[in-house]
Every structure is written in C-alpha cells, then in structure tokens.
KOLTIDO-833173 format. One record per residue: x, y, z of N, C-alpha, C in turn; residue in one letter; residue number from 1. Coordinates in pm, whole numbers, m for minus. Each point is the difference from the previous one (the first is absolute). Layout:
<keros>
@n_x->X&n_y->Y&n_z->Z&ca_x->X&ca_y->Y&ca_z->Z&c_x->X&c_y->Y&c_z->Z&r->A&k->NUM
...
</keros>
This chain:
<keros>
@n_x->m2584&n_y->888&n_z->m6661&ca_x->137&ca_y->m30&ca_z->m55&c_x->79&c_y->131&c_z->m13&r->X&k->1
@n_x->128&n_y->m7&n_z->7&ca_x->86&ca_y->113&ca_z->m19&c_x->m1&c_y->39&c_z->m142&r->X&k->2
@n_x->13&n_y->128&n_z->m26&ca_x->1&ca_y->49&ca_z->m142&c_x->109&c_y->m58&c_z->m82&r->X&k->3
@n_x->121&n_y->m11&n_z->57&ca_x->114&ca_y->m50&ca_z->m73&c_x->m21&c_y->m149&c_z->m38&r->X&k->4
@n_x->m65&n_y->m74&n_z->91&ca_x->m29&ca_y->m144&ca_z->m30&c_x->m98&c_y->m7&c_z->m114&r->X&k->5
@n_x->m108&n_y->86&n_z->4&ca_x->m95&ca_y->m2&ca_z->m107&c_x->63&c_y->36&c_z->m133&r->X&k->6
@n_x->82&n_y->101&n_z->m3&ca_x->64&ca_y->36&ca_z->m122&c_x->86&c_y->m115&c_z->m54&r->X&k->7
@n_x->79&n_y->m60&n_z->82&ca_x->84&ca_y->m114&ca_z->m38&c_x->m84&c_y->m111&c_z->m53&r->X&k->8
@n_x->m105&n_y->m37&n_z->75&ca_x->m86&ca_y->m104&ca_z->m42&c_x->m65&c_y->27&c_z->m138&r->X&k->9
@n_x->m49&n_y->122&n_z->m17&ca_x->m65&ca_y->33&ca_z->m126&c_x->102&c_y->2&c_z->m116&r->X&k->10
@n_x->125&n_y->42&n_z->26&ca_x->105&ca_y->0&ca_z->m103&c_x->31&c_y->m141&c_z->m44&r->X&k->11
@n_x->9&n_y->m87&n_z->100&ca_x->30&ca_y->m142&ca_z->m33&c_x->m112&c_y->m62&c_z->m78&r->X&k->12
@n_x->m125&n_y->30&n_z->39&ca_x->m115&ca_y->m56&ca_z->m77&c_x->3&c_y->53&c_z->m142&r->X&k->13
@n_x->28&n_y->126&n_z->m18&ca_x->2&ca_y->58&ca_z->m134&c_x->111&c_y->m67&c_z->m86&r->X&k->14
@n_x->115&n_y->m26&n_z->59&ca_x->109&ca_y->m69&ca_z->m67&c_x->m42&c_y->m147&c_z->m36&r->X&k->15
@n_x->m66&n_y->m58&n_z->90&ca_x->m43&ca_y->m141&ca_z->m26&c_x->m96&c_y->m11&c_z->m111&r->X&k->16
@n_x->m95&n_y->92&n_z->m6&ca_x->m102&ca_y->m1&ca_z->m102&c_x->56&c_y->51&c_z->m137&r->X&k->17
@n_x->100&n_y->86&n_z->9&ca_x->57&ca_y->49&ca_z->m129&c_x->65&c_y->m107&c_z->m79&r->X&k->18
@n_x->58&n_y->m99&n_z->71&ca_x->66&ca_y->m111&ca_z->m68&c_x->m96&c_y->m106&c_z->m51&r->X&k->19
@n_x->m129&n_y->11&n_z->33&ca_x->m95&ca_y->m107&ca_z->m36&c_x->m47&c_y->9&c_z->m146&r->X&k->20
@n_x->33&n_y->106&n_z->m69&ca_x->m55&ca_y->22&ca_z->m133&c_x->109&c_y->m19&c_z->m105&r->X&k->21
@n_x->109&n_y->m76&n_z->27&ca_x->103&ca_y->m27&ca_z->m96&c_x->m51&c_y->m99&c_z->m99&r->X&k->22
@n_x->34&n_y->16&n_z->m128&ca_x->m35&ca_y->m94&ca_z->m103&c_x->104&c_y->m115&c_z->8&r->X&k->23
@n_x->m48&n_y->m121&n_z->m4&ca_x->95&ca_y->m110&ca_z->4&c_x->83&c_y->m12&c_z->m123&r->X&k->24
@n_x->127&n_y->m31&n_z->16&ca_x->86&ca_y->m19&ca_z->m120&c_x->m15&c_y->m142&c_z->m54&r->X&k->25
@n_x->62&n_y->m25&n_z->m111&ca_x->m8&ca_y->m132&ca_z->m60&c_x->63&c_y->m109&c_z->93&r->X&k->26
@n_x->107&n_y->42&n_z->75&ca_x->65&ca_y->m94&ca_z->85&c_x->m89&c_y->m25&c_z->124&r->X&k->27
@n_x->m92&n_y->89&n_z->31&ca_x->m84&ca_y->m24&ca_z->116&c_x->m110&c_y->m104&c_z->m27&r->X&k->28
@n_x->m15&n_y->m39&n_z->m126&ca_x->m105&ca_y->m95&ca_z->m32&c_x->25&c_y->m138&c_z->63&r->X&k->29
@n_x->125&n_y->m31&n_z->29&ca_x->38&ca_y->m122&ca_z->68&c_x->55&c_y->29&c_z->138&r->X&k->30
@n_x->m90&n_y->24&n_z->98&ca_x->47&ca_y->42&ca_z->132&c_x->69&c_y->m114&c_z->70&r->X&k->31
@n_x->104&n_y->35&n_z->69&ca_x->75&ca_y->m95&ca_z->80&c_x->m79&c_y->m34&c_z->128&r->X&k->32
@n_x->7&n_y->m123&n_z->53&ca_x->m71&ca_y->m32&ca_z->121&c_x->50&c_y->85&c_z->114&r->X&k->33
@n_x->m88&n_y->44&n_z->96&ca_x->45&ca_y->82&ca_z->109&c_x->99&c_y->m80&c_z->91&r->X&k->34
@n_x->100&n_y->77&n_z->44&ca_x->97&ca_y->m58&ca_z->92&c_x->m47&c_y->8&c_z->140&r->X&k->35
@n_x->38&n_y->m96&n_z->82&ca_x->m25&ca_y->9&ca_z->141&c_x->133&c_y->7&c_z->69&r->X&k->36
@n_x->7&n_y->11&n_z->131&ca_x->121&ca_y->16&ca_z->71&c_x->94&c_y->m120&c_z->m33&r->X&k->37
@n_x->m51&n_y->m121&n_z->2&ca_x->81&ca_y->m116&ca_z->m25&c_x->47&c_y->m2&c_z->m148&r->X&k->38
@n_x->m78&n_y->57&n_z->m90&ca_x->35&ca_y->m2&ca_z->m145&c_x->83&c_y->118&c_z->m43&r->X&k->39
@n_x->0&n_y->107&n_z->77&ca_x->78&ca_y->119&ca_z->m41&c_x->148&c_y->m25&c_z->23&r->X&k->40
@n_x->78&n_y->57&n_z->m91&ca_x->144&ca_y->m7&ca_z->8&c_x->51&c_y->117&c_z->85&r->X&k->41
@n_x->106&n_y->m21&n_z->76&ca_x->56&ca_y->111&ca_z->77&c_x->31&c_y->118&c_z->m87&r->X&k->42
@n_x->m40&n_y->119&n_z->46&ca_x->28&ca_y->119&ca_z->m84&c_x->m107&c_y->30&c_z->m98&r->X&k->43
@n_x->m99&n_y->m91&n_z->m17&ca_x->m106&ca_y->21&ca_z->m98&c_x->m132&c_y->45&c_z->74&r->X&k->44
@n_x->m73&n_y->95&n_z->m53&ca_x->m125&ca_y->43&ca_z->64&c_x->m106&c_y->m110&c_z->m9&r->X&k->45
@n_x->m87&n_y->m3&n_z->93&ca_x->m112&ca_y->m96&ca_z->m1&c_x->m105&c_y->51&c_z->m103&r->X&k->46
@n_x->m67&n_y->m95&n_z->m61&ca_x->m107&ca_y->33&ca_z->m94&c_x->m129&c_y->m2&c_z->82&r->X&k->47
@n_x->m68&n_y->116&n_z->1&ca_x->m125&ca_y->4&ca_z->73&c_x->m59&c_y->139&c_z->m1&r->X&k->48
@n_x->m117&n_y->14&n_z->51&ca_x->m67&ca_y->135&ca_z->2&c_x->43&c_y->74&c_z->127&r->X&k->49
@n_x->49&n_y->122&n_z->m22&ca_x->49&ca_y->82&ca_z->111&c_x->m120&c_y->59&c_z->72&r->X&k->50
@n_x->9&n_y->m2&n_z->135&ca_x->m103&ca_y->65&ca_z->82&c_x->60&c_y->138&c_z->46&r->X&k->51
@n_x->m54&n_y->106&n_z->m53&ca_x->61&ca_y->133&ca_z->26&c_x->1&c_y->37&c_z->144&r->X&k->52
@n_x->m109&n_y->m15&n_z->74&ca_x->m6&ca_y->43&ca_z->136&c_x->93&c_y->m77&c_z->94&r->X&k->53
@n_x->4&n_y->m134&n_z->m18&ca_x->90&ca_y->m79&ca_z->81&c_x->146&c_y->30&c_z->m39&r->X&k->54
@n_x->25&n_y->36&n_z->m128&ca_x->138&ca_y->34&ca_z->m36&c_x->45&c_y->127&c_z->67&r->X&k->55
@n_x->m95&n_y->98&n_z->14&ca_x->32&ca_y->126&ca_z->74&c_x->32&c_y->m38&c_z->146&r->X&k->56
@n_x->m76&n_y->m90&n_z->60&ca_x->27&ca_y->m39&ca_z->138&c_x->133&c_y->m77&c_z->11&r->X&k->57
@n_x->32&n_y->m84&n_z->m103&ca_x->129&ca_y->m70&ca_z->2&c_x->117&c_y->96&c_z->m3&r->X&k->58
@n_x->m8&n_y->101&n_z->m85&ca_x->108&ca_y->94&ca_z->m14&c_x->9&c_y->83&c_z->129&r->X&k->59
@n_x->m108&n_y->23&n_z->68&ca_x->4&ca_y->72&ca_z->132&c_x->70&c_y->m94&c_z->97&r->X&k->60
@n_x->m29&n_y->m129&n_z->1&ca_x->63&ca_y->m95&ca_z->89&c_x->151&c_y->5&c_z->m21&r->X&k->61
@n_x->44&n_y->m5&n_z->m129&ca_x->142&ca_y->1&ca_z->m35&c_x->62&c_y->127&c_z->47&r->X&k->62
@n_x->m64&n_y->112&n_z->m14&ca_x->56&ca_y->131&ca_z->41&c_x->13&c_y->2&c_z->154&r->X&k->63
@n_x->m98&n_y->m49&n_z->67&ca_x->6&ca_y->5&ca_z->152&c_x->95&c_y->m99&c_z->58&r->X&k->64
@n_x->21&n_y->m118&n_z->m67&ca_x->80&ca_y->m104&ca_z->62&c_x->137&c_y->m22&c_z->m77&r->X&k->65
@n_x->17&n_y->63&n_z->m110&ca_x->126&ca_y->m8&ca_z->m74&c_x->24&c_y->m132&c_z->m62&r->X&k->66
@n_x->m107&n_y->m78&n_z->m21&ca_x->11&ca_y->m132&ca_z->m62&c_x->m133&c_y->m49&c_z->m49&r->X&k->67
@n_x->1&n_y->m97&n_z->m83&ca_x->m124&ca_y->m71&ca_z->m42&c_x->m47&c_y->m92&c_z->113&r->X&k->68
@n_x->m129&n_y->m25&n_z->11&ca_x->m41&ca_y->m96&ca_z->102&c_x->51&c_y->m141&c_z->m39&r->X&k->69
@n_x->22&n_y->m88&n_z->99&ca_x->45&ca_y->m136&ca_z->m25&c_x->m105&c_y->m78&c_z->m79&r->X&k->70
@n_x->m125&n_y->29&n_z->19&ca_x->m108&ca_y->m74&ca_z->m66&c_x->m121&c_y->96&c_z->m15&r->X&k->71
@n_x->m98&n_y->m48&n_z->m81&ca_x->m127&ca_y->71&ca_z->m7&c_x->m69&c_y->m1&c_z->132&r->X&k->72
@n_x->12&n_y->m108&n_z->74&ca_x->m65&ca_y->m13&ca_z->133&c_x->55&c_y->109&c_z->96&r->X&k->73
@n_x->126&n_y->22&n_z->m4&ca_x->56&ca_y->111&ca_z->90&c_x->m50&c_y->135&c_z->m44&r->X&k->74
@n_x->m3&n_y->26&n_z->m132&ca_x->m54&ca_y->122&ca_z->m51&c_x->m148&c_y->21&c_z->39&r->X&k->75
@n_x->m76&n_y->m105&n_z->m20&ca_x->m144&ca_y->6&ca_z->32&c_x->m20&c_y->28&c_z->148&r->X&k->76
@n_x->73&n_y->m69&n_z->89&ca_x->m21&ca_y->15&ca_z->143&c_x->49&c_y->132&c_z->53&r->X&k->77
@n_x->102&n_y->62&n_z->m63&ca_x->59&ca_y->123&ca_z->49&c_x->m57&c_y->122&c_z->m66&r->X&k->78
@n_x->m57&n_y->m8&n_z->m122&ca_x->m29&ca_y->114&ca_z->m76&c_x->m146&c_y->13&c_z->m46&r->X&k->79
@n_x->m75&n_y->m107&n_z->m2&ca_x->m133&ca_y->0&ca_z->m59&c_x->m110&c_y->m23&c_z->103&r->X&k->80
@n_x->m108&n_y->76&n_z->m16&ca_x->m117&ca_y->m25&ca_z->82&c_x->m83&c_y->m120&c_z->m57&r->X&k->81
@n_x->m4&n_y->m10&n_z->m131&ca_x->m67&ca_y->m105&ca_z->m63&c_x->69&c_y->m29&c_z->m134&r->X&k->82
@n_x->m31&n_y->m118&n_z->m52&ca_x->56&ca_y->m44&ca_z->m125&c_x->m116&c_y->m18&c_z->m102&r->X&k->83
@n_x->12&n_y->51&n_z->m120&ca_x->m107&ca_y->m11&ca_z->m99&c_x->m31&c_y->m148&c_z->m35&r->X&k->84
@n_x->m121&n_y->m19&n_z->m45&ca_x->m37&ca_y->m132&ca_z->m49&c_x->89&c_y->m45&c_z->m112&r->X&k->85
@n_x->25&n_y->m131&n_z->m4&ca_x->79&ca_y->m57&ca_z->m110&c_x->m79&c_y->m120&c_z->m57&r->X&k->86
@n_x->m1&n_y->m14&n_z->m128&ca_x->m73&ca_y->m112&ca_z->m63&c_x->68&c_y->m133&c_z->37&r->X&k->87
@n_x->m80&n_y->m107&n_z->m9&ca_x->57&ca_y->m136&ca_z->29&c_x->120&c_y->m26&c_z->m93&r->X&k->88
@n_x->101&n_y->m59&n_z->58&ca_x->120&ca_y->m33&ca_z->m79&c_x->96&c_y->110&c_z->m12&r->X&k->89
@n_x->m29&n_y->117&n_z->63&ca_x->94&ca_y->112&ca_z->m6&c_x->45&c_y->37&c_z->140&r->X&k->90
@n_x->107&n_y->74&n_z->7&ca_x->51&ca_y->47&ca_z->129&c_x->73&c_y->135&c_z->m19&r->X&k->91
@n_x->8&n_y->73&n_z->110&ca_x->74&ca_y->124&ca_z->4&c_x->145&c_y->m32&c_z->27&r->X&k->92
@n_x->90&n_y->63&n_z->m76&ca_x->142&ca_y->m23&ca_z->11&c_x->79&c_y->127&c_z->m14&r->X&k->93
@n_x->110&n_y->14&n_z->63&ca_x->87&ca_y->116&ca_z->m14&c_x->100&c_y->m27&c_z->m107&r->X&k->94
@n_x->3&n_y->89&n_z->m98&ca_x->98&ca_y->m10&ca_z->m106&c_x->125&c_y->77&c_z->48&r->X&k->95
@n_x->103&n_y->m73&n_z->34&ca_x->119&ca_y->59&ca_z->58&c_x->82&c_y->79&c_z->m103&r->X&k->96
@n_x->m22&n_y->m23&n_z->m128&ca_x->73&ca_y->72&ca_z->m105&c_x->m57&c_y->137&c_z->m18&r->X&k->97
@n_x->m133&n_y->9&n_z->m12&ca_x->m68&ca_y->124&ca_z->m29&c_x->m51&c_y->68&c_z->127&r->X&k->98
@n_x->5&n_y->m66&n_z->112&ca_x->m51&ca_y->46&ca_z->131&c_x->m152&c_y->38&c_z->m15&r->X&k->99
@n_x->m76&n_y->m95&n_z->m53&ca_x->m140&ca_y->14&ca_z->m16&c_x->m78&c_y->m124&c_z->59&r->X&k->100
@n_x->m122&n_y->19&n_z->39&ca_x->m79&ca_y->m110&ca_z->45&c_x->m84&c_y->m39&c_z->m122&r->X&k->101
@n_x->6&n_y->m135&n_z->m33&ca_x->m67&ca_y->m47&ca_z->m123&c_x->m87&c_y->m122&c_z->37&r->X&k->102
@n_x->m108&n_y->m15&n_z->m79&ca_x->m86&ca_y->m121&ca_z->6&c_x->56&c_y->m97&c_z->m94&r->X&k->103
@n_x->41&n_y->m114&n_z->45&ca_x->65&ca_y->m105&ca_z->m85&c_x->m65&c_y->m131&c_z->22&r->X&k->104
@n_x->20&n_y->m90&n_z->m94&ca_x->m53&ca_y->m138&ca_z->15&c_x->74&c_y->m74&c_z->112&r->X&k->105
@n_x->m75&n_y->m81&n_z->76&ca_x->61&ca_y->m79&ca_z->108&c_x->81&c_y->m111&c_z->m56&r->X&k->106
</keros>
C-alpha cells in the first residue's frame, strides 16, 4: 500500500476508536430507532455505524467525479474491490448529508 493511504487509514481508525469511549448522557438512555433511507428526512443524516475505509473511498470518488454516486451500487462497482460483511437485516448506505458510508437497518 502507499504510505499516504496507510497514514490516512490509520488516522481514520484512530478517530473512529477515539469516539468509542464517550460516556452516555442521560438523554442517551432512550436511544431513537435507527433511520433508514426511507425513514430519514431530507437534510437529516442517517443513523448508523460509519465505515471509515469506505468513507475515504467515497470521498475520493466525489473528488474524482465532482459528485456523489447515484447509488451505493454505482459506488461499489466503480470504486470498491470488495464490500465488507454486513449482518442480516443491515445494509451499506451512502449518507448524502455527511458524505459517509454507513451500516444501517434495511
């Protein structure tokens, strides 16, 4: 792998793990149900787990093409060699607000 890719990947992993140790607030004791594409409101981010490596690839796609992909399928076919495993009932989705790839409920 290229050194710059390794550095970027490691930085994203460090950021992802740094946020994992937050103490839940009192309001977090009643979590809202995760939103899916059909449930999310326009202009609102999707609720789901961000995949750091695919998000880096998504942002590279945006930089090279000057736009978001029309669908996750287009992104997958044009930018990814493989797609990580997803648990049953979950799917990979592009959050158009935050420009991240997230694992959300189907």
